[in-house]
TORKOL-4160 file (C-alpha; in steps of 0.2 Angstrom, whole numbers, padded with zeros to 4 digits, m for minus):
390
<pt num="1" X="m0474" Y="0438" Z="m0004"/>
<pt num="2" X="m0458" Y="0431" Z="0003"/>
<pt num="3" X="m0456" Y="0443" Z="0018"/>
<pt num="4" X="m0467" Y="0448" Z="0033"/>
<pt num="5" X="m0479" Y="0463" Z="0031"/>
<pt num="6" X="m0471" Y="0478" Z="0040"/>
<pt num="7" X="m0482" Y="0487" Z="0053"/>
<pt num="8" X="m0482" Y="0504" Z="0060"/>
<pt num="9" X="m0492" Y="0509" Z="0075"/>
<pt num="10" X="m0501" Y="0525" Z="0081"/>
<pt num="11" X="m0505" Y="0523" Z="0100"/>
<pt num="12" X="m0503" Y="0506" Z="0110"/>
<pt num="13" X="m0489" Y="0511" Z="0121"/>
<pt num="14" X="m0485" Y="0503" Z="0138"/>
<pt num="15" X="m0499" Y="0514" Z="0146"/>
<pt num="16" X="m0512" Y="0507" Z="0135"/>
<pt num="17" X="m0521" Y="0490" Z="0136"/>
<pt num="18" X="m0527" Y="0487" Z="0118"/>
<pt num="19" X="m0510" Y="0490" Z="0109"/>
<pt num="20" X="m0503" Y="0474" Z="0117"/>
<pt num="21" X="m0518" Y="0464" Z="0111"/>
<pt num="22" X="m0516" Y="0470" Z="0094"/>
<pt num="23" X="m0497" Y="0466" Z="0093"/>
<pt num="24" X="m0500" Y="0448" Z="0100"/>
<pt num="25" X="m0514" Y="0446" Z="0087"/>
<pt num="26" X="m0503" Y="0453" Z="0073"/>
<pt num="27" X="m0488" Y="0443" Z="0077"/>
<pt num="28" X="m0497" Y="0426" Z="0081"/>
<pt num="29" X="m0495" Y="0419" Z="0063"/>
<pt num="30" X="m0478" Y="0426" Z="0060"/>
<pt num="31" X="m0483" Y="0436" Z="0045"/>
<pt num="32" X="m0481" Y="0453" Z="0052"/>
<pt num="33" X="m0468" Y="0463" Z="0061"/>
<pt num="34" X="m0468" Y="0480" Z="0070"/>
<pt num="35" X="m0455" Y="0492" Z="0062"/>
<pt num="36" X="m0461" Y="0510" Z="0068"/>
<pt num="37" X="m0473" Y="0519" Z="0078"/>
<pt num="38" X="m0478" Y="0534" Z="0088"/>
<pt num="39" X="m0484" Y="0525" Z="0103"/>
<pt num="40" X="m0490" Y="0539" Z="0115"/>
<pt num="41" X="m0493" Y="0558" Z="0115"/>
<pt num="42" X="m0481" Y="0557" Z="0130"/>
<pt num="43" X="m0464" Y="0557" Z="0121"/>
<pt num="44" X="m0455" Y="0548" Z="0135"/>
<pt num="45" X="m0468" Y="0534" Z="0136"/>
<pt num="46" X="m0467" Y="0532" Z="0117"/>
<pt num="47" X="m0448" Y="0531" Z="0117"/>
<pt num="48" X="m0448" Y="0519" Z="0131"/>
<pt num="49" X="m0462" Y="0508" Z="0122"/>
<pt num="50" X="m0452" Y="0508" Z="0107"/>
<pt num="51" X="m0436" Y="0503" Z="0116"/>
<pt num="52" X="m0446" Y="0489" Z="0125"/>
<pt num="53" X="m0453" Y="0483" Z="0108"/>
<pt num="54" X="m0436" Y="0483" Z="0100"/>
<pt num="55" X="m0440" Y="0497" Z="0088"/>
<pt num="56" X="m0426" Y="0507" Z="0082"/>
<pt num="57" X="m0426" Y="0525" Z="0091"/>
<pt num="58" X="m0425" Y="0534" Z="0074"/>
<pt num="59" X="m0442" Y="0525" Z="0069"/>
<pt num="60" X="m0450" Y="0530" Z="0085"/>
<pt num="61" X="m0459" Y="0546" Z="0079"/>
<pt num="62" X="m0465" Y="0562" Z="0088"/>
<pt num="63" X="m0482" Y="0562" Z="0079"/>
<pt num="64" X="m0492" Y="0551" Z="0067"/>
<pt num="65" X="m0490" Y="0564" Z="0053"/>
<pt num="66" X="m0471" Y="0563" Z="0055"/>
<pt num="67" X="m0471" Y="0544" Z="0054"/>
<pt num="68" X="m0482" Y="0543" Z="0039"/>
<pt num="69" X="m0472" Y="0557" Z="0030"/>
<pt num="70" X="m0455" Y="0549" Z="0034"/>
<pt num="71" X="m0460" Y="0531" Z="0031"/>
<pt num="72" X="m0466" Y="0536" Z="0014"/>
<pt num="73" X="m0449" Y="0543" Z="0009"/>
<pt num="74" X="m0441" Y="0527" Z="0013"/>
<pt num="75" X="m0436" Y="0514" Z="0000"/>
<pt num="76" X="m0450" Y="0500" Z="m0004"/>
<pt num="77" X="m0438" Y="0487" Z="0005"/>
<pt num="78" X="m0439" Y="0497" Z="0022"/>
<pt num="79" X="m0455" Y="0507" Z="0023"/>
<pt num="80" X="m0470" Y="0500" Z="0033"/>
<pt num="81" X="m0484" Y="0492" Z="0024"/>
<pt num="82" X="m0498" Y="0497" Z="0035"/>
<pt num="83" X="m0503" Y="0507" Z="0050"/>
<pt num="84" X="m0512" Y="0500" Z="0065"/>
<pt num="85" X="m0522" Y="0514" Z="0074"/>
<pt num="86" X="m0526" Y="0511" Z="0092"/>
<pt num="87" X="m0530" Y="0528" Z="0099"/>
<pt num="88" X="m0546" Y="0535" Z="0107"/>
<pt num="89" X="m0560" Y="0537" Z="0094"/>
<pt num="90" X="m0558" Y="0555" Z="0090"/>
<pt num="91" X="m0540" Y="0551" Z="0084"/>
<pt num="92" X="m0545" Y="0538" Z="0072"/>
<pt num="93" X="m0550" Y="0548" Z="0056"/>
<pt num="94" X="m0535" Y="0559" Z="0053"/>
<pt num="95" X="m0522" Y="0546" Z="0054"/>
<pt num="96" X="m0532" Y="0534" Z="0044"/>
<pt num="97" X="m0535" Y="0547" Z="0031"/>
<pt num="98" X="m0517" Y="0552" Z="0029"/>
<pt num="99" X="m0511" Y="0534" Z="0029"/>
<pt num="100" X="m0523" Y="0529" Z="0015"/>
<pt num="101" X="m0519" Y="0545" Z="0005"/>
<pt num="102" X="m0500" Y="0541" Z="0007"/>
<pt num="103" X="m0501" Y="0524" Z="0000"/>
<pt num="104" X="m0503" Y="0514" Z="0016"/>
<pt num="105" X="m0516" Y="0501" Z="0021"/>
<pt num="106" X="m0525" Y="0503" Z="0038"/>
<pt num="107" X="m0530" Y="0493" Z="0053"/>
<pt num="108" X="m0541" Y="0503" Z="0065"/>
<pt num="109" X="m0550" Y="0500" Z="0081"/>
<pt num="110" X="m0569" Y="0502" Z="0082"/>
<pt num="111" X="m0579" Y="0513" Z="0080"/>
<pt num="112" X="m0571" Y="0519" Z="0065"/>
<pt num="113" X="m0573" Y="0537" Z="0068"/>
<pt num="114" X="m0583" Y="0549" Z="0079"/>
<pt num="115" X="m0595" Y="0554" Z="0065"/>
<pt num="116" X="m0604" Y="0546" Z="0051"/>
<pt num="117" X="m0597" Y="0560" Z="0040"/>
<pt num="118" X="m0579" Y="0556" Z="0043"/>
<pt num="119" X="m0584" Y="0537" Z="0040"/>
<pt num="120" X="m0591" Y="0541" Z="0024"/>
<pt num="121" X="m0576" Y="0551" Z="0019"/>
<pt num="122" X="m0564" Y="0537" Z="0023"/>
<pt num="123" X="m0576" Y="0525" Z="0013"/>
<pt num="124" X="m0573" Y="0537" Z="m0002"/>
<pt num="125" X="m0554" Y="0538" Z="0001"/>
<pt num="126" X="m0553" Y="0518" Z="0001"/>
<pt num="127" X="m0564" Y="0517" Z="m0015"/>
<pt num="128" X="m0552" Y="0530" Z="m0024"/>
<pt num="129" X="m0535" Y="0524" Z="m0017"/>
<pt num="130" X="m0538" Y="0505" Z="m0019"/>
<pt num="131" X="m0531" Y="0503" Z="m0002"/>
<pt num="132" X="m0537" Y="0490" Z="0011"/>
<pt num="133" X="m0545" Y="0496" Z="0028"/>
<pt num="134" X="m0548" Y="0483" Z="0041"/>
<pt num="135" X="m0559" Y="0487" Z="0057"/>
<pt num="136" X="m0556" Y="0476" Z="0072"/>
<pt num="137" X="m0574" Y="0470" Z="0076"/>
<pt num="138" X="m0565" Y="0456" Z="0086"/>
<pt num="139" X="m0580" Y="0444" Z="0089"/>
<pt num="140" X="m0583" Y="0440" Z="0071"/>
<pt num="141" X="m0566" Y="0431" Z="0071"/>
<pt num="142" X="m0572" Y="0416" Z="0080"/>
<pt num="143" X="m0573" Y="0400" Z="0071"/>
<pt num="144" X="m0591" Y="0396" Z="0078"/>
<pt num="145" X="m0597" Y="0413" Z="0074"/>
<pt num="146" X="m0592" Y="0410" Z="0056"/>
<pt num="147" X="m0600" Y="0393" Z="0057"/>
<pt num="148" X="m0617" Y="0401" Z="0062"/>
<pt num="149" X="m0615" Y="0413" Z="0047"/>
<pt num="150" X="m0612" Y="0398" Z="0035"/>
<pt num="151" X="m0627" Y="0388" Z="0041"/>
<pt num="152" X="m0638" Y="0403" Z="0040"/>
<pt num="153" X="m0632" Y="0407" Z="0022"/>
<pt num="154" X="m0635" Y="0389" Z="0017"/>
<pt num="155" X="m0653" Y="0390" Z="0023"/>
<pt num="156" X="m0652" Y="0377" Z="0037"/>
<pt num="157" X="m0663" Y="0389" Z="0048"/>
<pt num="158" X="m0674" Y="0393" Z="0035"/>
<pt num="159" X="m0680" Y="0412" Z="0034"/>
<pt num="160" X="m0673" Y="0421" Z="0048"/>
<pt num="161" X="m0687" Y="0428" Z="0059"/>
<pt num="162" X="m0679" Y="0434" Z="0076"/>
<pt num="163" X="m0662" Y="0440" Z="0081"/>
<pt num="164" X="m0657" Y="0443" Z="0098"/>
<pt num="165" X="m0640" Y="0451" Z="0102"/>
<pt num="166" X="m0633" Y="0457" Z="0118"/>
<pt num="167" X="m0617" Y="0464" Z="0127"/>
<pt num="168" X="m0618" Y="0467" Z="0145"/>
<pt num="169" X="m0603" Y="0474" Z="0155"/>
<pt num="170" X="m0602" Y="0480" Z="0173"/>
<pt num="171" X="m0585" Y="0490" Z="0173"/>
<pt num="172" X="m0594" Y="0507" Z="0172"/>
<pt num="173" X="m0606" Y="0504" Z="0187"/>
<pt num="174" X="m0598" Y="0518" Z="0196"/>
<pt num="175" X="m0591" Y="0535" Z="0191"/>
<pt num="176" X="m0575" Y="0526" Z="0186"/>
<pt num="177" X="m0570" Y="0540" Z="0174"/>
<pt num="178" X="m0567" Y="0552" Z="0190"/>
<pt num="179" X="m0558" Y="0538" Z="0199"/>
<pt num="180" X="m0542" Y="0539" Z="0188"/>
<pt num="181" X="m0547" Y="0526" Z="0175"/>
<pt num="182" X="m0540" Y="0533" Z="0159"/>
<pt num="183" X="m0550" Y="0522" Z="0148"/>
<pt num="184" X="m0566" Y="0527" Z="0156"/>
<pt num="185" X="m0561" Y="0545" Z="0155"/>
<pt num="186" X="m0560" Y="0546" Z="0137"/>
<pt num="187" X="m0575" Y="0534" Z="0133"/>
<pt num="188" X="m0586" Y="0545" Z="0144"/>
<pt num="189" X="m0581" Y="0562" Z="0135"/>
<pt num="190" X="m0591" Y="0566" Z="0121"/>
<pt num="191" X="m0577" Y="0576" Z="0113"/>
<pt num="192" X="m0566" Y="0561" Z="0113"/>
<pt num="193" X="m0578" Y="0547" Z="0111"/>
<pt num="194" X="m0593" Y="0554" Z="0101"/>
<pt num="195" X="m0611" Y="0555" Z="0104"/>
<pt num="196" X="m0613" Y="0539" Z="0112"/>
<pt num="197" X="m0604" Y="0528" Z="0126"/>
<pt num="198" X="m0613" Y="0511" Z="0127"/>
<pt num="199" X="m0619" Y="0511" Z="0109"/>
<pt num="200" X="m0603" Y="0517" Z="0102"/>
<pt num="201" X="m0591" Y="0506" Z="0113"/>
<pt num="202" X="m0600" Y="0490" Z="0113"/>
<pt num="203" X="m0617" Y="0491" Z="0105"/>
<pt num="204" X="m0608" Y="0492" Z="0088"/>
<pt num="205" X="m0600" Y="0476" Z="0091"/>
<pt num="206" X="m0617" Y="0466" Z="0093"/>
<pt num="207" X="m0625" Y="0477" Z="0079"/>
<pt num="208" X="m0611" Y="0472" Z="0068"/>
<pt num="209" X="m0613" Y="0453" Z="0073"/>
<pt num="210" X="m0632" Y="0454" Z="0070"/>
<pt num="211" X="m0629" Y="0459" Z="0052"/>
<pt num="212" X="m0613" Y="0448" Z="0049"/>
<pt num="213" X="m0620" Y="0432" Z="0055"/>
<pt num="214" X="m0637" Y="0434" Z="0047"/>
<pt num="215" X="m0632" Y="0443" Z="0031"/>
<pt num="216" X="m0647" Y="0455" Z="0034"/>
<pt num="217" X="m0647" Y="0473" Z="0036"/>
<pt num="218" X="m0654" Y="0484" Z="0050"/>
<pt num="219" X="m0668" Y="0496" Z="0041"/>
<pt num="220" X="m0676" Y="0504" Z="0057"/>
<pt num="221" X="m0673" Y="0506" Z="0075"/>
<pt num="222" X="m0683" Y="0511" Z="0091"/>
<pt num="223" X="m0670" Y="0515" Z="0105"/>
<pt num="224" X="m0671" Y="0519" Z="0124"/>
<pt num="225" X="m0654" Y="0525" Z="0130"/>
<pt num="226" X="m0651" Y="0529" Z="0148"/>
<pt num="227" X="m0636" Y="0537" Z="0158"/>
<pt num="228" X="m0639" Y="0528" Z="0175"/>
<pt num="229" X="m0623" Y="0535" Z="0184"/>
<pt num="230" X="m0626" Y="0552" Z="0190"/>
<pt num="231" X="m0614" Y="0565" Z="0182"/>
<pt num="232" X="m0610" Y="0554" Z="0167"/>
<pt num="233" X="m0611" Y="0564" Z="0151"/>
<pt num="234" X="m0616" Y="0549" Z="0139"/>
<pt num="235" X="m0627" Y="0534" Z="0139"/>
<pt num="236" X="m0621" Y="0519" Z="0149"/>
<pt num="237" X="m0636" Y="0508" Z="0145"/>
<pt num="238" X="m0647" Y="0505" Z="0130"/>
<pt num="239" X="m0661" Y="0494" Z="0123"/>
<pt num="240" X="m0665" Y="0494" Z="0105"/>
<pt num="241" X="m0679" Y="0486" Z="0094"/>
<pt num="242" X="m0673" Y="0482" Z="0077"/>
<pt num="243" X="m0681" Y="0479" Z="0060"/>
<pt num="244" X="m0671" Y="0470" Z="0047"/>
<pt num="245" X="m0672" Y="0467" Z="0028"/>
<pt num="246" X="m0683" Y="0452" Z="0023"/>
<pt num="247" X="m0694" Y="0455" Z="0038"/>
<pt num="248" X="m0684" Y="0449" Z="0052"/>
<pt num="249" X="m0686" Y="0457" Z="0069"/>
<pt num="250" X="m0674" Y="0459" Z="0082"/>
<pt num="251" X="m0669" Y="0466" Z="0100"/>
<pt num="252" X="m0651" Y="0473" Z="0105"/>
<pt num="253" X="m0646" Y="0477" Z="0122"/>
<pt num="254" X="m0629" Y="0484" Z="0127"/>
<pt num="255" X="m0625" Y="0490" Z="0144"/>
<pt num="256" X="m0610" Y="0495" Z="0155"/>
<pt num="257" X="m0619" Y="0496" Z="0171"/>
<pt num="258" X="m0624" Y="0477" Z="0173"/>
<pt num="259" X="m0614" Y="0475" Z="0189"/>
<pt num="260" X="m0604" Y="0459" Z="0190"/>
<pt num="261" X="m0604" Y="0455" Z="0172"/>
<pt num="262" X="m0588" Y="0455" Z="0161"/>
<pt num="263" X="m0590" Y="0453" Z="0142"/>
<pt num="264" X="m0605" Y="0443" Z="0140"/>
<pt num="265" X="m0607" Y="0445" Z="0121"/>
<pt num="266" X="m0621" Y="0433" Z="0115"/>
<pt num="267" X="m0632" Y="0430" Z="0100"/>
<pt num="268" X="m0648" Y="0419" Z="0097"/>
<pt num="269" X="m0654" Y="0419" Z="0080"/>
<pt num="270" X="m0670" Y="0410" Z="0075"/>
<pt num="271" X="m0677" Y="0405" Z="0058"/>
<pt num="272" X="m0692" Y="0395" Z="0052"/>
<pt num="273" X="m0684" Y="0379" Z="0055"/>
<pt num="274" X="m0673" Y="0382" Z="0070"/>
<pt num="275" X="m0660" Y="0394" Z="0079"/>
<pt num="276" X="m0642" Y="0395" Z="0084"/>
<pt num="277" X="m0634" Y="0402" Z="0100"/>
<pt num="278" X="m0617" Y="0407" Z="0103"/>
<pt num="279" X="m0608" Y="0416" Z="0118"/>
<pt num="280" X="m0591" Y="0424" Z="0119"/>
<pt num="281" X="m0589" Y="0416" Z="0137"/>
<pt num="282" X="m0590" Y="0399" Z="0129"/>
<pt num="283" X="m0584" Y="0402" Z="0112"/>
<pt num="284" X="m0579" Y="0385" Z="0106"/>
<pt num="285" X="m0598" Y="0380" Z="0107"/>
<pt num="286" X="m0612" Y="0384" Z="0094"/>
<pt num="287" X="m0628" Y="0377" Z="0100"/>
<pt num="288" X="m0640" Y="0373" Z="0086"/>
<pt num="289" X="m0659" Y="0370" Z="0090"/>
<pt num="290" X="m0669" Y="0363" Z="0076"/>
<pt num="291" X="m0688" Y="0360" Z="0077"/>
<pt num="292" X="m0693" Y="0342" Z="0083"/>
<pt num="293" X="m0674" Y="0338" Z="0086"/>
<pt num="294" X="m0662" Y="0337" Z="0101"/>
<pt num="295" X="m0650" Y="0351" Z="0103"/>
<pt num="296" X="m0634" Y="0350" Z="0093"/>
<pt num="297" X="m0617" Y="0356" Z="0099"/>
<pt num="298" X="m0605" Y="0361" Z="0085"/>
<pt num="299" X="m0587" Y="0362" Z="0093"/>
<pt num="300" X="m0572" Y="0371" Z="0086"/>
<pt num="301" X="m0559" Y="0360" Z="0078"/>
<pt num="302" X="m0569" Y="0344" Z="0075"/>
<pt num="303" X="m0569" Y="0335" Z="0058"/>
<pt num="304" X="m0588" Y="0330" Z="0058"/>
<pt num="305" X="m0595" Y="0319" Z="0044"/>
<pt num="306" X="m0608" Y="0325" Z="0032"/>
<pt num="307" X="m0621" Y="0333" Z="0034"/>
<pt num="308" X="m0613" Y="0340" Z="0049"/>
<pt num="309" X="m0596" Y="0346" Z="0041"/>
<pt num="310" X="m0589" Y="0363" Z="0047"/>
<pt num="311" X="m0589" Y="0376" Z="0034"/>
<pt num="312" X="m0572" Y="0382" Z="0026"/>
<pt num="313" X="m0574" Y="0398" Z="0034"/>
<pt num="314" X="m0575" Y="0390" Z="0051"/>
<pt num="315" X="m0560" Y="0378" Z="0048"/>
<pt num="316" X="m0549" Y="0392" Z="0040"/>
<pt num="317" X="m0551" Y="0402" Z="0056"/>
<pt num="318" X="m0547" Y="0387" Z="0068"/>
<pt num="319" X="m0529" Y="0386" Z="0074"/>
<pt num="320" X="m0528" Y="0370" Z="0087"/>
<pt num="321" X="m0536" Y="0353" Z="0089"/>
<pt num="322" X="m0553" Y="0350" Z="0096"/>
<pt num="323" X="m0555" Y="0352" Z="0114"/>
<pt num="324" X="m0542" Y="0366" Z="0116"/>
<pt num="325" X="m0550" Y="0383" Z="0121"/>
<pt num="326" X="m0548" Y="0396" Z="0106"/>
<pt num="327" X="m0552" Y="0414" Z="0114"/>
<pt num="328" X="m0551" Y="0432" Z="0110"/>
<pt num="329" X="m0533" Y="0433" Z="0105"/>
<pt num="330" X="m0535" Y="0419" Z="0092"/>
<pt num="331" X="m0551" Y="0428" Z="0086"/>
<pt num="332" X="m0541" Y="0444" Z="0085"/>
<pt num="333" X="m0527" Y="0436" Z="0076"/>
<pt num="334" X="m0539" Y="0428" Z="0062"/>
<pt num="335" X="m0544" Y="0445" Z="0058"/>
<pt num="336" X="m0526" Y="0451" Z="0057"/>
<pt num="337" X="m0521" Y="0435" Z="0047"/>
<pt num="338" X="m0535" Y="0437" Z="0035"/>
<pt num="339" X="m0531" Y="0456" Z="0032"/>
<pt num="340" X="m0512" Y="0452" Z="0030"/>
<pt num="341" X="m0516" Y="0438" Z="0017"/>
<pt num="342" X="m0527" Y="0451" Z="0007"/>
<pt num="343" X="m0514" Y="0464" Z="0007"/>
<pt num="344" X="m0500" Y="0452" Z="0002"/>
<pt num="345" X="m0511" Y="0444" Z="m0012"/>
<pt num="346" X="m0515" Y="0462" Z="m0019"/>
<pt num="347" X="m0496" Y="0466" Z="m0018"/>
<pt num="348" X="m0493" Y="0450" Z="m0028"/>
<pt num="349" X="m0506" Y="0455" Z="m0041"/>
<pt num="350" X="m0517" Y="0440" Z="m0035"/>
<pt num="351" X="m0535" Y="0440" Z="m0030"/>
<pt num="352" X="m0538" Y="0436" Z="m0012"/>
<pt num="353" X="m0550" Y="0421" Z="m0008"/>
<pt num="354" X="m0566" Y="0423" Z="0000"/>
<pt num="355" X="m0559" Y="0416" Z="0016"/>
<pt num="356" X="m0545" Y="0429" Z="0016"/>
<pt num="357" X="m0557" Y="0443" Z="0013"/>
<pt num="358" X="m0568" Y="0438" Z="0028"/>
<pt num="359" X="m0564" Y="0452" Z="0039"/>
<pt num="360" X="m0573" Y="0469" Z="0044"/>
<pt num="361" X="m0569" Y="0482" Z="0033"/>
<pt num="362" X="m0573" Y="0501" Z="0029"/>
<pt num="363" X="m0591" Y="0497" Z="0024"/>
<pt num="364" X="m0594" Y="0490" Z="0041"/>
<pt num="365" X="m0586" Y="0505" Z="0049"/>
<pt num="366" X="m0599" Y="0516" Z="0040"/>
<pt num="367" X="m0613" Y="0505" Z="0046"/>
<pt num="368" X="m0607" Y="0505" Z="0063"/>
<pt num="369" X="m0607" Y="0525" Z="0063"/>
<pt num="370" X="m0624" Y="0525" Z="0055"/>
<pt num="371" X="m0630" Y="0513" Z="0068"/>
<pt num="372" X="m0624" Y="0526" Z="0082"/>
<pt num="373" X="m0632" Y="0541" Z="0073"/>
<pt num="374" X="m0648" Y="0532" Z="0071"/>
<pt num="375" X="m0650" Y="0525" Z="0089"/>
<pt num="376" X="m0646" Y="0542" Z="0096"/>
<pt num="377" X="m0658" Y="0551" Z="0085"/>
<pt num="378" X="m0672" Y="0538" Z="0089"/>
<pt num="379" X="m0669" Y="0540" Z="0108"/>
<pt num="380" X="m0671" Y="0559" Z="0106"/>
<pt num="381" X="m0687" Y="0558" Z="0095"/>
<pt num="382" X="m0705" Y="0556" Z="0099"/>
<pt num="383" X="m0708" Y="0544" Z="0084"/>
<pt num="384" X="m0708" Y="0526" Z="0088"/>
<pt num="385" X="m0697" Y="0520" Z="0073"/>
<pt num="386" X="m0682" Y="0529" Z="0066"/>
<pt num="387" X="m0676" Y="0524" Z="0048"/>
<pt num="388" X="m0658" Y="0518" Z="0047"/>
<pt num="389" X="m0649" Y="0533" Z="0039"/>
<pt num="390" X="m0638" Y="0522" Z="0026"/>
């Protein structure tokens, strides 16, 4: 393509945090431009957001329905190419469905929907329409996460035995939803968030990492969920024993009441020959621990000699020279860049490369919703193990 992809946005106005993160990530490589949006249910906030973002007033729409319908009527050279949806969970499905059926590709925040049934319907629509849906599981965009995945796929660790993933936060240690925190208010409301708080909001991130990095699939869970903060309707803490394909075992913890924690995402994965460890708060480092060898530190951006050469997936998603931190925004931007490259290749009648296709998609969204359903069912059951429902 000889032009930028044109993005429309649902949500993400001046009164929201994540919309700005999406825009920074989308614009980082100069491949995408914002041309329209419905940025808030509050018309004044939506109009002011559009003005601040230099979106023409006539393309700041009252609703997502109006935006998608009106954009579809515009000539090919003017209409948006895809929609980014950054609303609370309960407002993901309908705009995504309408956009896909109207011929637009979609980027959507996680979890993809509020129910497995909705996720399965989106999956069918994607298959039927041939459109592309990207789900922003941000942590999969880091170069050293991709390096860990490549090393496991290439057999460096041998058969995988143990998978430990965790996501401790502390921001919901109080009843923050009743203290004027809008983000906490909708996340803790079952009608707007779904049947789980901790497992839906952050547990899905590390469940995705466990499957993405190892290439294995969760087959059974044994879950213990708790709502520690009095008056809260949904779980704010959870521990899950996991069984995977090929016999691997794992433990997943996701908690939003770990007072003092920020976003301490971490995985440790062990095979017959060794293990790997990565942490979101030190993202440039991948620690490799092999039997009978000193620990090895793989660092983003280095041109190591064989046999320590970084994978093409790691180098494809590295932006700056070694020693400079690459963080959440760059990881987010990698997802947008790969999505944009895939959409552009399809528009040009070309086949995207494996590196370009390396972003979470609708199938990951279905797995995420199935994870939430299975964990909640396990917690409510007297059975020790609950089979994964997909």
